[in-house]
N, C-alpha and C positions, 0 to 999 in steps of 0.2 A: 520771157519778162518774168513770169512766174517763179521760174527758178532762181532768179536774182531776187525778189521778195523774201524767197523764205527762208527763214534763220538757219545757219549752219553751225548752231552751237551744239557741244557733245556732251549730253543726256547721261550721269554715271550710272543712274538709278536703271537703266533702261538697258546697259552695258550686260553681258554672260558674266562677267567677273562680279558683277552685283549681285545675280541670282544667284550663282552660285555661294558665294557668302552667305546670303538671306536664307538659303536652303539648309547649308551647316547647320546655321542658329535655331532654323525650324528641328531638324534632325535632332540636336542638341537638348530643348526643349522638351521635345516629345519622350525620348529617352529618359531622362528625368522625371517627368510626369508618371510614367509608365512604375519606376521605381518607387515612387512615393504611393501609387496606388497600392503596389508589393506590400510595401512596408506599414499601410493604412490596413487591408486584408491579416497580414502576421497580427499587427496590435489586437484587433477584433478577436482574432483567435485565442491570443496570451488573455486578452480581456474574459474572455467565458470561461476560461480554464481557472483563473484567479477568482470568480465569482462562484465557479463551484465546489472551490476548494473552500470559499469563504463559507458558504451553504453548509458543506460536512462539518465544517467547525462548530458552526454555531448548532449543528444538530447535536455534536460531540458534547458541546459544553451544557446543553439542555439534559443531554443523559447523565452527565455528571454530577451536575446541580441536582439532580431529583436524586441519584443515587446518594449524595452528600445528607440532603435532606432526607432520605429514609435512614441513615443511619444514625442523625440524631434522633431518632425513636428508640426506643428498648426492643419492641419488635423485630423491627428493620435491624437489629445490631443482630439477635438472634437468629433471624433467617438467614443474614449473610455468613452467621457462623456455620449452622446447619448445613447450608450450600458445600462453603470451601470444604471445612472438616469433617464433616459427615459426623456427627457428635449429636449423644441425645440427653435430655435431663434424667436427672435421679428418679427412679421410678418407670421411666421407660424402656420399652426392649426395642431393637433395633434387630430387623431383618436383612441381613447380606446375601444378593443374589448375584451366584458367580456364572459366567457364559462358560457352557460347554468347551469351547473350542481354550478358553484360557485356562483351564481345569488341569490341564497336563500340562503347562508351563508351571503350576508349583511343585516345587520339590519339598519333600521332605527329607531333615539329614537320616532319619535312621534306616529309611529304605536304600537310598544310596551307599551307606555304612553296611548293610545288610546284603547288598550285592557284590560288594568288593571283596578280597583276598582278607586284607587288614579288617574287612568289618563281621569276615567271617570268625574269623582268630579273637577277636574281642567277644565275641555271641557266646563264643564255646568257652572261654576264658572265666565269663560270668557266670556261668550255669555250672561250671567248676567248683567256683568260688562261691554261689548259692550253695550247691551239694551240702561243704563242707560245715555250713552253718549250721 
């Protein structure tokens, strides 16, 4: 009798097909959540790079502002000109120090002309003309 009292209704939510559909939906949501987490991490990295870039631009702005303020004074203009163009005021003397390594790269045209055949001819022609005078 107990078997007859029990309801013989089909419950869709307890069927294997419903469980498979629910599992697929769960897998889809999980996949999307993982994608969102990766995008969030990438956004955080980009934000840090942009903030670092902004900070470096602010430092550069402060440096340029201080240079502009420095150039507004006569002393700042004079210092900048002396640094860039290596000039001296009237009455001042300037000492130029040459590295021994770079000293060989300076070429005098007279030295080159004396060591060539054409230079040798010019040198002897000059001495002949000077002897006549």
